[in-house]
N, C-alpha and C positions, 0 to 999 in steps of 0.2 A: 466439393465442399459446399454445404448449404449456405445460402446468403446470410441466414441468421448467425452462423458461426463467424463469417467474415466481418459482419457488423459488430459482433461482440468483441472480436479481436481488435478492431479499430477503436472501439470505445475503451477497451482495456489499455491500449497504447496511450490514449489521452489521459486516463486516470494515472498512469504511471509517470508520464513525462511532465504533466502539468500539475498534478496534485500530489505526486510523490507517495502514492499509496502502496501498502503492503500487498503481497499476493493474496492473502486471505481477505483483506479489505476490498480488493478489486473483485474477487470472485463473489463475495456477498453483495456488493453494490450492483453487479451485473444481473444477478438472479433475484434480487429483492423485489417484493411487491411494491415497496416504496421507492425503488430505484429504477433500474432499466427494464426489468421484467423479462429478461432473456431466460430461456430454458436452462435448467441446471447443466444439461449437456453442453450447451453453447458456452455458458460461463466457464465450465471446466476446460473446454477446448481452448478458450481464449487465454486463460492463465497458464495452461500447459504449453502454449505456443508463443507466449509473449516473451520477447527478448528484453528483459528488464534487469537492472542492477539493483536488487532490493537493499543491499548495503548502502548504496548511494541514495536511494529513496529514504531510508531510515535516517541517514545523516542530514539530508535536506529538511526532513520533518523535525528532527531534533533541533536544528539551528533555528527553525521557525519558533519553536517553543522557547528556546533560550532568548532569542532577540525580541519577540513580541510579548511573551508572558513572563519572562525573567524567572523561569523555573530552574530548580537545582538539577544537577545531573541525575540524582536518584529519582526525582519526580519525573524527569524526562524519560528515563528508562522504564519506569512504571507505566507511563502514559503510552509509550511506544508498544509495549507488550500487552497492554490491557485488552481483555475481551470486549470491553466497552469503549476502548480507545482505538488505537491504530492497528492492532493485531499483527505487529511484526514478530518474528521469532526472537527468542532470547539472544541468539547469536547476532542477528541483525541489529538489535537494540544495543547490545554490548559494543559492537563495532562503532555505532553512531556516537555513543557516549565517549568512547575512547578517542575518537577523532574530532570531537566538538570544537576544540580550540586550535585546530591545525589549519 
């Protein structure tokens, strides 16, 4: 495995465990010119091989929005799925909103 791929995977693990990012959000951050600048191939390898619980990430992010920004469940779901927001799937966002108060 090329060193770039391993570095991208390590960075992806950080984004998932520390920042609770979505799969698409991580992939974009890794390959972005304004982000980590990994190749598209390395970024894709990283998200394909990342052992992440994206439902848990969406829930953690939803709780942040609820606690710090006092957003409604509908606004949280929209922010979680937004192309300009967190980029979670509809299913991950629905899981997060459903489990917000548990």
